[in-house]
N, C-alpha and C positions, 0 to 999 in steps of 0.2 A: 622746580624751574617754571616760570610763568611764560606762556607763549601767547603772542598776539594772534588775532583772528587771521591776519594776513600770512603770518608764518605757518599757521596750521593749514591754510589753504594751499600754500606753496608746497608743503610736505605731501599733501594729498595728491596734488597734480604730479609731483615727481613719482609717487607710488603708482599712479595710473600709467604714467609713461613707461615705467619699468615693466608693467604688465604687457604692453604692446611692442616693446623694443625687441627686435630680432637679434639674438646673440650669435657669436661665431660658432658656438657648439651646435646650434640648431641648423646652421647652414650646411653641415656635413652631409646630412641625408634627409629625405622626405619624412621618414618615420619619426626622426627627432623633432621635426617641425610640427608633425601631427600630435605627438605626445605633449609638446610644449603648449600647443593651442588648447588641448583638452585641460591641461593643468591651469592655464590662464582662465578659461571659462569656469572651472571649478572654484578657483580663488575668487573670481568676480561674483559668482552666485552666493558663495559663503559670505562675502563682504556685504552684499545687498541684503541678505537675510539678517545679518547682524545689525545693519543700519536700520532696517525696518523695525526690528525688535526693540531697539533702543529709542529711536525717534518716533516710531509709529504712534504709540499711545499719547505722548505729549502733543504731537501735532494734531491728533484726533480731538483731544480735549480743547486745544486752542481753537480749532475750527468750529467745534460744537458750541463753544461759548460765543463766538462771533455770530454764528447762525441763529442761536437763541436770541441774542440781542437784536439782530435784524428783524426777526419774526415778532418779538415782543419787546419793543423799546423800553417798556416800563421797568425792565430788570435793571436798568441803569440807575433807577431811583435809590437814593440813600436816605436814611432816617435823619431828620433834623429835630432838635428840641422845639416843642410848641412854645411860642413866645406870648401869645395872646390868651390870657386866662379870664378875660372879662365875661360876665354872665348876663344873659338876657333877663330883665326884670319884668317882662310882659306877663299879664295874667296867665296862669298855667293850670295844669291838671296833674294830680298825683296818680300814678298808676302802680299796680302791684301784680307781679306774675312770678310763679315758680320760686317763691321765697325771696324775691328781690323787689325793691321799690325804687322808683325814680320819677322825676318830674319832666313834663314836656311844656314848652312855652306857648301852649295854645289852650284856649278854653272852648274851642269850637267842637263840633260833633266828631267823635273819634269812633270809628268802627273797628272792631277786633274780630280776628279769626284765628282760633287756636288750632295748631296742627300737632297732634301728639302731646307728649308730656313735657316737651322742652322747647317748643317754638310757638311764637304768636306773631301774627302779622297785623299791624295797625295802619289804618288809613284815615287821614285827617281831611276834612272837607276843604282845607286850604290848599291841598295838593301835595302835602308832605306825607311820606310813607316811612314807617319804621318796621323792622323785623328784629325781634329779640330772640336770641338762641342761647340756651345754656347747654354747652356740649356735654353729651353723655359721658364721653371720656375726658376727664379733667387732667390727664397726664401730659397733654401737649399734642400738637398736630403731628409731629414726626413720630412720636411714640404710637399714636393712634394708627398711623399709616402702617407701621411695622407690625403692629399687633392685630390689625384687621385681616382675618383669614380670607375674606371675600376679595380683598385687593391683592393678596398673595405677593406681598412685598417684603417677606422676611429676609430676602437676600440683601436688603439695604442695611440691616442691622450692623454687620461688620464695617460697612462704609461710614455710617453715621456715628458709630462708636459710642462714646460716653454721652454724646449729645442727647440721645433718647432717654437718658436717665436724669437729665437736668430738668428744672421746673419749666412749665409751659411758657412762661414769659421769656426765658432764655432761648427757647427754641424759636419763638417768633423773632426775637432780636437777631439770632444767627441767620435766619432766612432773609430778613430785611436788610441786613448789613452785607449780604453777598451780592456782588456785582461782577460783570466781566473783568473789571480791572483788579478785583481782589483775588482772582484765580491765577495762580502762577503755574502755568501748564508744564514748565520745564523745571519746577521745583520738586519737593517731596511728592511722590506719586500718590500716596493715600490722601494727602491734603488736597491735591489737585482734583482727584476723583470725587472727594466729598464736596468740594466747591462746585463742580459742575452739576452734581446731584442736587445740591441746595438751590442752585440757579434755576434748574429745570422745575423744581417744586415751586419756587417763587413765581415763575412765569404763569403757573396755573392756579395757585392757591389764593391769590388776592384779586379783589374786584377791579373793575375798570378805572376806579379812581386813583390807583397806584401811580399812574403816569403823571398825575397832577401834583403829587407830593406825598410824603409819609412823615409823620411827626410822632415824637414820643412825649408823653406827659407823665408828670409825677405829682400826685395830689395826696392829701391826708387820707390814709387808709387804702389807697389804690394807686396803680400805675398802669401804663399800657401804651397803645399805639393808635393813632388816627390815620387811617389810610385814605387819603384824598383831601384836596383843598376845596372847601365848599364854594369858594369863589370861582373855581375853574371846572368843577366836576359836578354832575348831577347825582353822583354816588359817593358816599363817605361811609367807611366801615370803621367801627370802634371795637377794639380788642381790649377789654378791661380785666385786670387781674387785681384781686384784693390781697391784703397782707397774708391771708391764709392760703393763697395760691389758687383760689376759685376763679374760674374764667367765665366771662359773659361776653357775648357778641351782640352788638346792636348795629344793624345795617340801615343806613339812612339814605333815602333816595327821593328824587323829585322828577317832575316831567315838565316839558314846555320851558317857559322862561323863569319858573320858580326855582329858587336856590335856598338852601339852608344858609344861615349866617354862622360865623364862628361862635358868636355869643349863644345862639340856640344850641349848637352842638355842645358847648361848655355847660349849659344848663342841664343837659341830659347826663353828661359825664360826672359832673360834681355831685349831682343828687343821687346817683345810683349807689345803692347799698343793700346789704342783706337786711331783711325786715327787723331783725333783732338788734341791729346796730344803728345808732342815730346817724342821720345824714350830716355831713360836714358842710353842707351848702350855706347854712346860716353863718358859720364861722368864717367862710371865705368872703362873704359879702360885707363883713365889717373890718 
């Protein structure tokens, strides 16, 4: 039988009235009234405990999602397909680091500073900055978090479930597709807890460009995500995954009134490849 919300509310009110109604049996003596009062209080406490145990977690998830969205509005951002694949044809420079090669659309002085075996910071005298990172853990951000003993987040493994066994690209896609609206607090409990966990990670894992937009791209030999609209943000992060599942991050930033153009970003994305693999840039330009 299907009950409307009004009917359910009416039954609840009638039940509460029954708890406070004084019966003829109680009027006979004071001890009966005292006993009935104790029973009513016991029933009320049991009812409240049951209500909190059932509604407490969903309400907590609902409120946490709203609080996270208020604190970091960028979590509302959803991924859209990149529509502009045009490439800058300005005179450029070919660079090579950590077994990967790519082109930048500048022939001006480029200063480099390597940090460790997997990070290099590039500064162009035009005011553009690039940071290239080849993550030491290529299994994905979520997998890295669970496996990193220093973070002590092993308790997230049952919550994230099979997601930590999926390719790194899928893990980023799951993070970026999670929004407050996608979390159904009063639905399946595990899915709701996983959703709020992903939302919290999304709030801290991506750069400040996220609020300006997130875009997915699919190119010959690679696919990935562009975090940030270069026309609206001074920071654009590129998460690039090749067909073998290798992951490379390139963080693009500027200062002052300087901005990257989408064509410059595309020049970097399309030319990036492992040194043993020919670049698809020439094929895309014809």
